[in-house]
C-alpha positions in Angstrom: 0.0 0.0 0.0 1.3 3.5 -0.9 0.4 6.9 0.4 -1.7 7.3 -2.8 -3.9 4.3 -2.1 -7.4 5.2 -1.1 -8.3 4.1 2.4 -11.5 2.0 2.8 -13.3 2.9 -0.4 -17.0 3.3 0.4 -19.6 1.9 -2.1 -22.0 4.4 -3.7 -25.1 2.3 -3.5 -26.0 3.4 0.1 -26.4 7.0 -1.1 -29.7 8.6 -2.0 -30.7 8.5 -5.7 -29.9 12.2 -6.4 -26.7 11.9 -4.4 -25.6 9.0 -6.6 -26.2 10.9 -9.7 -24.5 14.3 -8.8 -21.4 14.3 -6.7 -18.4 16.6 -6.1 -14.9 15.4 -6.9 -14.1 15.6 -3.2 -17.0 13.3 -2.4 -16.0 10.8 -5.1 -12.4 10.8 -3.7 -13.8 10.0 -0.2 -15.4 6.9 -1.9 -12.1 5.8 -3.3 -12.4 7.2 -6.8 -9.1 8.6 -8.0 -8.7 11.8 -10.1 -7.4 9.8 -13.0 -10.5 7.6 -13.0 -12.8 10.6 -12.9 -11.0 12.1 -15.9 -11.3 8.8 -17.7 -15.0 8.5 -16.9 -15.6 12.1 -18.1 -13.9 11.7 -21.4 -16.0 12.7 -24.5 -18.6 10.0 -25.0 -17.9 8.6 -21.5 -20.5 7.6 -18.9 -19.9 10.7 -16.7 -19.7 14.4 -17.4 -18.6 17.5 -15.5 -21.5 19.8 -15.0 -19.6 22.5 -13.1 -16.0 22.8 -11.8 -15.6 20.0 -9.3 -19.1 18.7 -9.7 -19.8 15.6 -11.8 -23.0 14.1 -13.3 -22.6 10.3 -13.0 -24.6 9.4 -16.1 -24.6 10.4 -19.8 -27.3 12.6 -21.4 -28.8 15.9 -20.2 -29.2 16.5 -16.5 -32.7 16.8 -15.0 -33.9 20.0 -13.4 -33.3 18.5 -9.9 -29.8 17.5 -10.8 -28.9 21.0 -12.0 -30.2 22.4 -8.8 -28.1 20.1 -6.7 -25.1 20.7 -8.9 -25.4 24.4 -8.5 -25.7 24.1 -4.7 -22.8 21.7 -4.5 -20.6 24.0 -6.5 -21.6 27.1 -4.4 -21.1 25.3 -1.0 -18.1 23.1 -1.8 -15.5 25.7 -0.7 -17.4 26.9 2.4 -14.6 25.5 4.6 -11.3 25.2 2.7 -10.4 21.6 2.1 -13.6 20.2 3.6 -16.2 19.1 1.1 -19.9 19.4 1.9 -21.0 16.0 3.0 -23.9 14.4 4.8 -23.4 14.0 8.5 -22.3 10.7 9.8 -25.1 8.2 9.7 -27.2 10.4 7.4 -26.1 9.2 4.0 -29.6 8.5 3.0 -30.7 12.1 3.7 -30.6 15.0 1.3 -27.2 16.7 1.3 -26.9 19.6 3.7 -26.1 22.9 2.1 -24.8 25.7 4.4 -25.1 29.4 3.7 -26.3 28.9 0.1 -29.7 28.8 -1.4 -31.5 28.9 -4.8 -33.0 32.2 -5.7 -34.4 34.1 -8.8 -36.5 32.3 -11.4 -35.5 28.8 -10.3 -36.6 29.6 -6.7 -40.0 31.0 -7.9 -40.5 27.8 -10.0 -39.9 25.8 -6.9 -42.3 27.9 -4.9 -45.0 26.9 -7.5 -45.2 29.9 -9.8 -46.8 29.2 -13.1 -45.4 32.4 -14.8 -41.8 31.0 -14.6 -40.2 28.5 -17.0 -39.6 24.9 -15.9 -36.2 24.2 -14.4 -34.9 22.4 -17.4 -35.7 25.5 -19.6 -33.6 27.9 -17.5 -30.2 28.7 -18.9 -28.9 29.6 -15.4 -29.6 28.7 -11.8 -29.2 31.6 -9.4 -27.5 30.8 -6.1 -27.4 33.2 -3.2 -24.2 33.2 -1.2 -22.6 35.4 1.5 -20.8 38.5 0.2 -17.4 37.4 1.4 -17.4 34.1 -0.5 -14.7 33.9 -3.1 -16.6 32.2 -5.9 -17.3 33.0 -9.5 -20.3 32.1 -11.7 -19.7 29.1 -13.8 -21.7 27.1 -16.3 -25.4 27.0 -15.3 -24.6 28.4 -11.8 -24.9 32.2 -11.4 -23.5 33.4 -8.1 -25.3 36.3 -6.4 -23.8 37.7 -3.3 -25.6 39.4 -0.4 -24.5 41.0 2.9 -27.4 39.4 4.8 -28.7 35.9 3.8 -32.4 35.5 4.3 -33.7 32.4 6.1 -34.3 29.8 3.4 -37.4 27.8 2.9 -37.0 24.0 2.3 -38.7 22.8 -0.8 -38.2 19.1 -1.5 -35.0 19.2 0.5 -33.6 22.2 -1.4 -32.9 25.5 0.4 -34.8 28.2 -1.5 -34.9 32.0 -0.9 -38.2 33.4 0.4 -40.5 34.6 -2.4 -39.9 38.4 -1.9 -36.1 38.0 -2.2 -36.4 35.5 -5.1 -38.6 38.0 -6.9 -36.1 40.8 -6.5 -33.3 38.7 -7.8 -35.4 37.6 -10.8 -36.7 41.1 -11.6 -33.1 42.4 -11.5 -32.4 40.3 -14.6 -35.6 41.1 -16.5 -36.2 44.0 -18.9 -39.7 42.8 -20.2 -42.3 44.9 -18.3 -45.0 42.4 -18.9 -42.9 39.6 -17.5 -42.2 41.6 -14.4 -45.9 42.4 -14.0 -46.9 38.8 -14.3 -44.5 37.7 -11.6 -45.5 40.4 -9.2 -49.2 39.8 -9.8 -48.9 36.0 -9.3 -47.0 36.6 -6.0 -49.9 38.5 -4.6 -52.9 36.7 -6.2 -51.3 33.3 -5.4 -51.0 34.2 -1.7 -47.2 33.8 -1.7 -46.6 37.1 0.0 -47.9 40.6 0.6 -47.1 43.6 -1.7 -45.2 45.5 1.1 -42.6 42.7 1.5 -42.0 42.6 -2.3 -41.6 46.4 -2.5 -39.2 46.3 0.4 -37.0 43.9 -1.3 -37.2 45.8 -4.6 -36.3 49.0 -2.8 -33.3 47.4 -1.1 -32.1 46.0 -4.4 -32.4 49.6 -5.8 -34.8 48.4 -8.6 -37.5 51.1 -8.0 -35.6 53.5 -10.3 -36.4 51.4 -13.3 -39.6 52.6 -15.1 -40.9 49.2 -16.0 -40.5 48.0 -12.4 -42.2 51.1 -11.0 -45.2 50.5 -13.4 -45.4 46.9 -12.3 -45.2 47.9 -8.6 -48.1 50.4 -9.1 -50.2 47.5 -10.5 -49.1 45.3 -7.6 -50.1 47.8 -5.0 -53.5 48.2 -6.6 -53.9 44.4 -6.7 -52.9 44.0 -3.1 -55.3 46.7 -1.9 -58.2 45.1 -3.8 -57.4 41.7 -2.2 -57.1 43.2 1.3 -60.5 45.0 0.8 -62.1 41.7 -0.2 -60.6 40.0 2.9 -61.9 42.8 5.1 -65.4 42.4 3.7 -65.2 38.7 4.3 -64.0 39.2 7.9 -66.9 41.4 8.8 -69.5 39.0 7.4 -68.0 35.7 8.3 -67.4 36.7 12.0 -70.8 38.3 12.5 -69.7 41.9 12.9 -72.4 44.5 12.3 -72.3 46.1 8.9 -70.3 49.3 8.7 -70.4 52.0 6.0 -67.7 51.2 3.5 -65.0 53.4 1.9 -66.0 56.8 3.4 -64.5 60.2 4.0 -65.0 62.1 7.3 -65.4 65.8 7.6 -66.2 68.2 10.4 -69.4 70.1 9.7 -68.4 73.1 7.7 -64.8 72.2 8.5 -61.8 70.4 7.1 -61.5 67.0 5.6 -60.4 64.4 8.3 -59.4 61.5 6.0 -60.7 58.4 4.3 -61.5 55.2 6.0 -62.1 51.7 4.7 -64.9 50.9 7.2 -66.8 53.0 9.7 -69.4 52.3 12.4 -71.0 55.7 13.0 -73.1 54.7 16.1 -70.0 53.3 17.9 -67.5 55.8 16.3 -65.1 53.0 15.4 -63.1 53.0 12.1 -60.9 50.5 10.3 -58.1 51.6 8.1 -56.1 49.2 5.9 -52.4 49.9 6.3 -51.2 49.2 2.7 -48.2 51.5 2.8 -45.3 50.3 0.6 -41.8 50.8 2.1 -40.4 53.2 -0.3 -38.3 56.3 0.2 -41.3 58.4 1.2 -42.3 55.9 3.9 -41.6 58.3 6.8 -43.9 60.9 5.2 -46.6 58.4 4.6 -46.4 57.1 8.2 -46.6 60.7 9.5 -49.7 61.2 7.5 -51.3 58.0 8.9 -50.3 59.0 12.5 -51.7 62.6 12.1 -55.0 61.3 10.8 -55.3 58.8 13.6 -54.4 61.3 16.3 -57.0 63.8 14.9 -59.7 61.2 14.8 -59.0 59.9 18.3 -59.1 63.4 19.7 -62.6 63.6 18.3 -63.5 60.4 20.2 -63.2 58.0 17.1 -61.4 54.7 17.7 -59.2 53.8 14.7 -58.1 50.2 14.2 -55.2 49.8 11.8 -55.0 46.4 10.1 -52.3 45.3 7.7 -53.0 42.9 4.8 -50.7 40.3 6.3 -52.7 40.3 9.6 -55.9 40.0 7.6 -54.5 37.0 5.7 -52.9 35.2 8.6 -55.0 36.2 11.6 -58.5 37.1 10.5 -60.2 35.8 13.6 -57.8 37.8 15.8 -58.4 41.0 13.9 -62.2 40.4 14.0 -61.9 40.1 17.8 -60.0 43.4 18.0 -62.7 45.2 16.0 -65.5 43.5 18.1 -63.8 44.6 21.3 -63.6 48.2 20.0 -67.3 48.2 19.1 -68.3 46.8 22.5 -66.1 49.3 24.4 -68.0 52.2 22.7 -70.7 52.1 25.3 -68.2 53.0 28.0 -66.6 56.0 26.2 -67.8 59.6 26.0 -69.8 60.3 22.9 -67.7 61.2 19.9 -67.8 64.6 18.1 -70.3 64.8 15.3 -68.7 64.2 11.9 -70.1 64.2 8.4 -69.8 60.8 6.6 -69.4 61.0 2.8 -68.9 58.3 0.2 -65.3 58.1 -1.0 
């Protein structure tokens, strides 16, 4: 035995199916496959092929979408710790490989999240992979490396770490110049219940994409879509939870005085109002919040209780929000009468 002889080669049959088909060169070496043998297997017309630097596909023919995903993740995570390849933990060879500090983003991530407006994985020329900013790694082959100062918490989709929808959308939109394609993606994100408009706009703003006219136009449509959905949820909350009918979409004014502001729902007898907080986190956020706060303070000085509800709370906690409104309506009997205001349709 020489110092070049592999120690205790490990058979590949115990590995999961995907892990048998896509492996790094370091993983193959740990199973006793020498570099010369890898090169021989990857010769033109051979049974193996190199998908990415240091990542091999152990069968001929085109890779599947899943194989391309795992290859891109293996490539992005293989140098996380110098000299230590990414491997399953001891006793976990049958489990999916663990990928640390890397995740799929962009169009591929949206496809994994179930979007219908994105191409199938096999039709994508590139797979976007999000990595920490300090990683020394270049894009190669089908793997496009995107760096970020703060990695989001990934979602696990069929054992693959995937960026949350808002971040994946921002990374996808950054590469798109087709206004209709951007609008389709943003619309599906909201209509499909994947996320709220505010979280999408926040990511687009952080990515400095709101200066692009075709993105701004799509965002305006997104916000209108999000408000319409939130209003429908508010109507449903009132009716499904047995709240008394309010007057909808009204403006309040003092008799002969100034305009006090618009409200989404108002119960005149109890002087209780609901306002949907659909602000988008753009540069003028502070000014918008100040406007919300001023209106609320003015109304509450007049004895009107204002309940602010975000679209996310309506989606995820309808029963709780209904209880908040019901409590405000019941408490009206214990408060001093509110000032008289004029209620006008908005």
